[in-house]
C-alpha positions in Angstrom: -110.7 -39.3 -45.2 -107.4 -39.8 -43.4 -106.1 -36.5 -44.7 -109.1 -34.6 -43.2 -108.7 -36.5 -40.0 -105.1 -35.3 -39.7 -106.0 -31.7 -40.5 -108.7 -31.9 -37.8 -106.2 -33.2 -35.2 -103.7 -30.4 -36.2 -106.4 -27.7 -35.7 -107.3 -29.2 -32.3 -103.7 -29.2 -31.2 -102.9 -25.6 -32.3 -104.7 -23.8 -29.4 -102.9 -26.1 -26.9 -99.5 -25.2 -28.4 -100.4 -21.6 -28.4 -101.4 -21.5 -24.7 -98.7 -23.7 -23.3 -95.2 -22.4 -22.7 -92.2 -24.2 -23.9 -90.0 -22.4 -21.3 -91.2 -21.1 -17.9 -89.2 -18.2 -16.4 -88.8 -17.3 -12.8 -87.1 -14.3 -11.2 -85.2 -15.2 -8.0 -82.6 -13.4 -5.7 -79.6 -14.7 -3.9 -80.7 -12.8 -0.8 -82.1 -9.5 0.4 -81.0 -6.2 -1.2 -78.2 -4.6 0.8 -78.6 -0.8 0.9 -75.7 0.8 -1.0 -74.5 -2.6 -2.3 -75.4 -5.2 -4.9 -77.4 -8.4 -5.0 -77.3 -11.2 -7.5 -80.5 -11.9 -9.4 -81.3 -14.9 -11.6 -83.8 -15.4 -14.4 -84.3 -19.2 -14.0 -85.5 -20.7 -17.2 -87.2 -24.1 -17.1 -87.7 -25.8 -20.5 -90.5 -28.4 -20.9 -89.3 -31.8 -22.2 -88.2 -31.5 -25.8 -87.9 -27.7 -25.7 -84.8 -25.5 -25.7 -83.8 -21.9 -25.3 -81.0 -19.9 -26.8 -77.6 -18.4 -25.8 -76.7 -14.7 -26.2 -75.1 -15.6 -29.5 -77.7 -18.1 -30.7 -75.8 -19.4 -33.8 -77.3 -19.9 -37.2 -80.9 -19.6 -36.0 -82.8 -18.4 -32.9 -82.9 -15.3 -30.8 -81.4 -14.5 -27.4 -83.6 -13.3 -24.5 -84.6 -9.6 -24.4 -85.4 -8.1 -21.0 -86.7 -4.6 -20.2 -86.5 -3.8 -16.5 -89.0 -1.7 -14.6 -87.1 -0.7 -11.4 -87.6 1.9 -8.7 -85.6 5.1 -8.8 -81.9 4.5 -8.0 -81.9 0.8 -8.8 -79.9 -0.4 -11.9 -79.6 -3.8 -13.4 -76.4 -5.0 -15.1 -76.0 -7.0 -18.3 -77.4 -10.5 -18.7 -74.8 -13.2 -18.0 -75.5 -16.5 -19.7 -74.2 -19.9 -18.8 -72.1 -21.9 -21.3 -74.5 -23.5 -23.8 -74.5 -26.7 -25.7 -74.3 -27.2 -29.5 -77.4 -28.4 -31.4 -77.6 -29.0 -35.1 -81.1 -29.0 -36.7 -81.6 -29.1 -40.5 -77.9 -28.4 -41.0 -78.0 -25.3 -38.8 -75.7 -24.9 -35.8 -77.4 -23.5 -32.7 -76.1 -22.7 -29.2 -78.9 -23.7 -26.8 -80.0 -24.9 -23.4 -82.0 -28.1 -23.3 -82.2 -28.3 -19.5 -82.9 -25.8 -16.7 -80.6 -22.8 -16.7 -80.2 -19.4 -15.1 -79.3 -16.1 -16.6 -77.6 -13.9 -13.9 -77.9 -10.2 -13.3 -76.3 -7.9 -10.8 -78.7 -5.4 -9.2 -77.2 -2.2 -7.8 -79.1 -0.9 -4.7 -79.2 2.8 -3.7 -78.0 3.8 -0.2 -81.4 5.0 0.8 -83.3 1.8 -0.1 -85.7 0.5 2.5 -88.7 -1.7 2.9 -89.9 -4.0 0.1 -88.6 -3.4 -3.4 -90.9 -4.2 -6.3 -88.7 -5.6 -9.2 -90.5 -6.0 -12.5 -89.3 -6.8 -16.1 -90.9 -7.6 -19.4 -89.1 -10.5 -21.0 -89.2 -12.0 -24.5 -87.5 -15.3 -25.4 -87.7 -17.9 -28.2 -88.6 -21.5 -27.3 -88.1 -24.2 -29.8 -88.3 -28.0 -30.4 -86.8 -29.8 -33.4 -90.0 -29.0 -35.2 -91.4 -25.6 -34.2 -90.3 -22.3 -32.7 -92.6 -20.2 -30.5 -91.8 -16.5 -29.5 -92.8 -16.3 -25.9 -93.1 -13.4 -23.4 -93.9 -12.8 -19.8 -93.6 -10.4 -16.8 -90.9 -11.2 -14.3 -91.9 -10.2 -10.8 -90.1 -10.2 -7.4 -90.8 -8.2 -4.2 -87.3 -8.1 -2.6 -86.8 -6.9 1.0 -83.9 -4.6 1.9 -81.5 -6.4 4.2 -78.3 -8.4 4.4 -77.4 -12.1 3.9 -77.2 -14.6 1.0 -79.5 -17.5 2.0 -79.5 -18.9 -1.6 -75.7 -18.7 -2.0 -75.3 -22.5 -2.6 -77.7 -22.4 -5.5 -76.2 -19.2 -7.0 -72.7 -20.5 -6.6 -73.8 -23.5 -8.8 -75.2 -21.1 -11.4 -72.0 -18.9 -11.3 -69.9 -22.0 -11.9 -71.9 -22.6 -15.2 -70.8 -19.1 -16.5 -68.1 -18.9 -19.2 -64.6 -18.6 -17.7 -62.4 -15.7 -18.8 -59.7 -16.6 -21.3 -56.1 -17.0 -20.2 -54.2 -13.6 -19.9 -50.8 -14.8 -21.1 -49.3 -13.0 -24.1 -49.4 -16.3 -26.1 -53.0 -16.8 -25.3 -53.9 -13.2 -26.3 -52.1 -13.5 -29.6 -54.1 -16.7 -30.4 -57.5 -15.4 -29.2 -59.8 -13.8 -31.7 -63.5 -13.3 -31.2 -65.5 -15.6 -33.4 -68.3 -13.0 -33.9 -69.7 -9.8 -32.5 -72.3 -10.5 -29.9 -75.2 -8.1 -30.1 -78.5 -7.8 -28.2 -81.7 -8.1 -30.1 -83.8 -5.0 -30.8 -87.5 -5.0 -30.2 -88.2 -5.0 -33.9 -86.9 -8.5 -34.2 -89.6 -9.9 -31.9 -93.0 -10.6 -33.5 -96.0 -9.0 -31.8 -98.4 -11.4 -30.2 -97.9 -15.1 -30.1 -97.2 -17.3 -33.1 -96.0 -20.7 -34.0 -93.3 -21.1 -36.6 -92.2 -24.3 -38.3 -88.4 -24.7 -38.0 -86.8 -24.9 -41.4 -83.8 -23.4 -43.1 -85.8 -20.7 -44.7 -87.7 -19.7 -41.5 -84.5 -19.9 -39.4 -82.7 -17.6 -41.8 -85.6 -15.1 -41.7 -85.5 -15.2 -37.9 -81.9 -14.1 -37.7 -82.2 -11.2 -40.1 
């Protein structure tokens, strides 16, 4: 009787897990888009309590965020710049994660003839995990950005920029000691499952996720 009760509770909870996001994204700008210049954008990621997202190099398990921009002609977005992550070990696997709110920064180049209100759109995929399950999530990032000057959100963006990794020392001694630990690569679309699924976090499933 108890066994069937537990199964029933699990079935009732599954739709709630499938519909709720572990991490909520938001696209924000430091200020208006200066014609012929650049503006800093941020993909602000807000994990729910108990959830975490992943760094560009996620570690033994996990996936980094994948973003495909849909920009007007003449606009270009630079690479994603991640803040320094924290280490998290689950089931003997080392991961590089964010367990609190974080922002991934992007430089947007603006053409000289830009004017009016600029529709910025992007399709994003990311992996949200707890210490028990991982859920591939996706969403559309949207921001209508006016052309103009100024940086009204500079204080917030300065805080996010301070969280970025600092470049290594440039002395000859430092260069001789520095070796990249691993090659950082961006995920391909084939690594992301279609639709929405819930995966239990285990050594086997984590290993499959990183292949």
